[in-house]
C-alpha positions as CSV (number, residue, x, y, z in Angstrom):
1,X,-30.0,-53.6,28.8
2,X,-31.7,-51.1,26.5
3,X,-30.5,-48.2,28.7
4,X,-26.9,-49.5,28.5
5,X,-27.1,-49.8,24.7
6,X,-28.6,-46.3,24.4
7,X,-25.9,-44.9,26.7
8,X,-23.1,-46.5,24.7
9,X,-24.6,-45.2,21.5
10,X,-24.9,-41.7,22.8
11,X,-21.4,-41.7,24.2
12,X,-20.0,-43.0,20.9
13,X,-21.9,-40.4,19.0
14,X,-20.8,-37.6,21.3
15,X,-17.1,-38.7,21.1
16,X,-17.1,-39.1,17.3
17,X,-18.9,-35.8,16.5
18,X,-15.9,-33.5,17.3
19,X,-13.6,-35.8,15.4
20,X,-15.9,-35.8,12.3
21,X,-16.3,-32.0,12.6
22,X,-12.6,-31.4,12.7
23,X,-12.1,-33.6,9.6
24,X,-14.7,-31.8,7.5
25,X,-13.7,-28.2,8.3
26,X,-11.7,-26.3,5.7
27,X,-9.3,-23.4,6.0
28,X,-11.1,-20.0,5.8
29,X,-10.2,-17.7,2.9
30,X,-8.4,-14.5,3.9
31,X,-9.1,-11.3,2.2
32,X,-6.6,-10.1,-0.4
33,X,-3.8,-7.9,1.0
34,X,-3.5,-5.8,-2.2
35,X,-6.2,-3.2,-2.7
36,X,-7.1,-1.1,-5.7
37,X,-6.2,2.6,-5.7
38,X,-4.5,4.5,-2.9
39,X,-5.3,4.7,0.9
40,X,-7.4,7.7,1.9
41,X,-4.9,8.8,4.5
42,X,-2.4,9.6,1.7
43,X,-4.7,11.4,-0.8
44,X,-4.3,15.1,-1.4
45,X,-1.6,17.6,-2.2
46,X,1.7,17.3,-0.4
47,X,4.8,19.6,-0.5
48,X,8.4,18.6,0.4
49,X,11.0,20.5,2.3
50,X,12.8,23.4,0.6
51,X,15.7,22.4,-1.7
52,X,18.4,24.7,-2.9
53,X,21.2,24.8,-5.4
54,X,23.5,27.5,-4.1
55,X,25.7,27.7,-7.1
56,X,22.7,28.7,-9.3
57,X,20.7,30.4,-6.6
58,X,17.7,28.1,-7.2
59,X,15.2,27.1,-4.6
60,X,12.4,24.6,-5.1
61,X,9.9,22.3,-3.4
62,X,9.1,18.7,-4.4
63,X,5.4,17.9,-4.5
64,X,3.1,14.9,-4.6
65,X,-0.4,14.9,-5.9
66,X,-2.1,11.7,-4.8
67,X,-5.6,10.9,-6.1
68,X,-7.7,7.8,-5.7
69,X,-6.3,6.1,-8.8
70,X,-3.2,8.1,-9.7
71,X,0.0,9.7,-8.3
72,X,2.0,12.6,-9.7
73,X,5.5,13.0,-8.2
74,X,7.3,16.3,-9.1
75,X,10.9,16.8,-8.0
76,X,12.0,20.1,-6.4
77,X,15.1,20.7,-8.5
78,X,15.6,20.7,-12.3
79,X,14.7,18.9,-14.4
80,X,11.2,19.3,-12.9
81,X,9.8,16.5,-15.1
82,X,6.7,15.1,-13.2
83,X,6.2,11.4,-13.0
84,X,2.6,10.3,-13.6
85,X,1.7,6.8,-12.3
86,X,-1.7,5.1,-12.7
87,X,-3.3,1.7,-12.2
88,X,-2.2,1.8,-8.5
89,X,-2.6,-0.9,-5.9
90,X,-1.6,-0.7,-2.3
91,X,-0.7,-3.0,0.6
92,X,-0.4,-2.1,4.2
93,X,3.0,-3.4,5.2
94,X,3.1,-2.2,8.8
95,X,1.1,-0.3,11.3
96,X,1.8,3.0,9.5
97,X,3.6,2.0,6.3
98,X,2.2,1.4,2.9
99,X,3.6,0.0,-0.4
100,X,2.0,1.2,-3.6
101,X,2.7,-0.3,-7.0
102,X,1.5,0.9,-10.4
103,X,2.5,1.8,-13.9
104,X,4.5,4.9,-15.0
105,X,3.7,6.2,-18.5
106,X,6.2,9.0,-19.0
107,X,8.5,8.3,-21.9
108,X,7.6,4.6,-21.6
109,X,6.4,1.9,-23.9
110,X,2.6,1.5,-24.4
111,X,2.1,-0.6,-21.2
112,X,4.4,1.6,-19.1
113,X,7.0,0.6,-16.5
114,X,6.2,-1.0,-13.2
115,X,7.0,1.3,-10.3
116,X,6.9,0.9,-6.5
117,X,6.6,3.6,-3.8
118,X,6.9,3.3,-0.1
119,X,5.1,5.6,2.4
120,X,5.3,6.0,6.1
121,X,2.5,8.0,7.7
122,X,3.5,10.0,10.8
123,X,0.1,11.8,11.1
124,X,-2.5,13.4,8.8
125,X,-0.1,16.2,8.0
126,X,3.3,14.5,7.6
127,X,4.4,11.5,5.5
128,X,7.7,10.0,4.3
129,X,7.9,9.1,0.6
130,X,10.4,6.9,-1.1
131,X,10.4,5.9,-4.8
132,X,12.0,2.5,-4.9
133,X,12.9,2.3,-8.7
134,X,13.9,5.1,-10.9
135,X,14.4,8.7,-9.8
136,X,15.1,9.2,-6.2
137,X,15.5,13.0,-6.1
138,X,11.9,13.4,-4.9
139,X,12.2,11.2,-1.9
140,X,11.9,12.7,1.6
141,X,9.4,14.1,4.1
142,X,6.3,15.8,2.8
143,X,3.7,18.0,4.5
144,X,0.0,18.5,3.6
145,X,-0.7,21.7,1.8
C-alpha cells in the first residue's frame, strides 16, 4: 500500500512538473535592433563614379566620409555643399543592407533634421548609398579609396 501511494505521488509530481514549469516561464528579452554609431564595414573614405556636365565641361566625384559617429556626404556636381550628419544609429535590415538614421545640422534648427540613409554592401570595396530624405544627387555606387 505504501509503495502504491509513493508511486502515485511520484507519477503525479512528474506529470505536474512540466506543466508548472511551462506556466512560470517568461518570454526572453531580445537585444535591441538599433545600434549606436555606424557598422565597421561601412567606415572609411568612399568615392563615387565620375559625373559630368557636358555643357559646362565639369567633372566631379561624389564622396562619403563615414566615421564611427558621423557621416559626411559630398555630392559630385555643384553646388558641392557637404551634408554633415551626427548622432547616428544603424539597423541591419537584410543580409547585406543597413539603415542608418541621424541628425543633419547644415542650415538647420538647433536640434537638426532627422535624416535616413540606406546602404547595400557588395564587398569591402563597393557599396550602394541612398539618401532617403533631402538631396538625392549623391546617391549611387561608391568605391573604397
